[in-house]
C-alpha positions in Angstrom: -13.7 16.1 -14.4 -14.8 17.5 -11.0 -12.1 17.9 -8.3 -13.4 14.7 -6.6 -13.3 12.8 -9.9 -9.7 14.1 -10.5 -8.6 12.8 -7.1 -10.3 9.5 -7.6 -8.5 9.0 -11.0 -5.2 10.2 -9.5 -5.5 7.6 -6.8 -6.4 4.9 -9.3 -3.3 5.7 -11.4 -1.0 5.8 -8.4 -2.3 2.4 -7.2 -1.9 1.0 -10.8 1.8 2.2 -10.6 1.0 4.6 -13.5 3.1 7.4 -12.0 3.5 9.3 -15.3 -0.3 9.1 -15.7 -0.8 10.3 -12.1 1.6 13.2 -12.8 -0.5 14.2 -15.8 -3.2 15.1 -13.3 -0.9 17.3 -11.2 0.8 20.6 -11.6 4.6 20.7 -12.4 5.2 22.0 -8.9 3.0 19.5 -7.0 3.6 19.6 -3.3 3.3 16.2 -1.8 3.4 16.5 2.0 3.5 13.1 3.7 3.2 15.0 7.0 5.1 12.7 9.4 7.7 11.9 6.8 8.3 15.1 5.0 7.6 17.2 1.9 8.5 16.7 -1.7 8.0 19.2 -4.5 7.6 18.4 -8.2 6.8 15.4 -10.3 10.2 13.6 -10.0 10.3 14.0 -6.2 6.7 12.7 -5.9 7.5 9.8 -8.2 10.6 8.9 -6.3 8.6 8.7 -3.0 5.8 6.7 -4.6 8.2 4.2 -6.1 9.5 3.4 -2.6 5.9 2.9 -1.4 5.2 0.6 -4.4 8.3 -1.4 -3.4 6.8 -2.2 0.0 4.3 -4.7 -1.7 0.7 -4.6 -2.8 -0.9 -1.3 -1.9 -4.6 -0.4 -1.8 -6.5 2.7 -0.5 -9.9 2.1 0.9 -11.7 5.5 0.8 -14.3 5.6 3.6 -15.5 9.2 3.1 -14.7 11.9 0.6 -15.9 15.5 0.6 -15.3 18.3 -1.9 -15.6 22.0 -1.4 -14.6 24.2 -4.3 -11.1 23.1 -5.3 -10.4 21.2 -2.1 -11.0 17.5 -1.7 -10.6 15.7 1.6 -10.8 11.9 2.2 -10.6 9.6 5.1 -9.2 6.3 4.1 -7.2 3.2 5.1 -4.0 2.6 3.2 -3.2 -1.1 3.1 0.2 -2.5 2.4 0.4 -6.3 1.8 3.9 -7.7 2.5 4.5 -11.4 2.3 1.0 -12.4 3.0 0.6 -10.0 5.9 -1.0 -6.6 6.0 -0.4 -3.2 7.4 -3.6 -1.1 7.8 -2.9 2.6 8.1 -5.7 5.2 8.8 -5.0 8.3 6.7 -6.7 11.7 6.3 -5.8 13.2 2.9 -6.2 16.7 1.6 -5.9 17.6 -2.1 -6.0 21.1 -3.6 -6.5 21.7 -7.3 -5.3 24.8 -9.2 -7.3 26.8 -11.7 -6.4 24.4 -14.5 -8.0 21.5 -12.6 -4.6 19.9 -11.7 -3.7 18.7 -8.2 -1.2 21.2 -6.8 -1.2 19.9 -3.2 -1.5 16.4 -1.8 -1.1 16.2 2.0 -1.6 13.0 4.0 -1.9 12.9 7.8 -1.3 9.7 9.7 0.3 8.4 12.9 3.8 7.2 11.9 4.1 5.2 15.1 1.1 3.1 14.0 2.9 2.3 10.7 6.2 1.6 12.4 4.6 -0.8 15.0 2.8 -2.8 12.3 5.9 -2.9 10.1 7.9 -4.2 13.1 5.3 -6.9 13.6 6.1 -8.1 10.1 9.8 -8.5 10.8 10.8 -11.8 12.5 12.3 -10.8 15.9 
């Protein structure tokens, strides 16, 4: 697979809640840096974080643009979380780096945490 195809398949597996399958596409020491929230390192730490995300509700990633240069893949996307019939739309810029074995060794997402918090608060009856 090309780096871009690897990232596409990784995202597909994450969204299908196939976290073991997603980990098969990453290095043992994967660094998942959810920039405003914090970093996790390794398969279990990444799976623990993604399990929390899956617990929010239905999750989709709409990739608007994706570019690849060498072993680096960057995408601009909207991550959507559907909770109780309502939706959070979060603009995200993602950076993925692959190692020499074609495994994702870095996944870094940039987004505005205040945008997420504001939309999450709107879902909560006040």
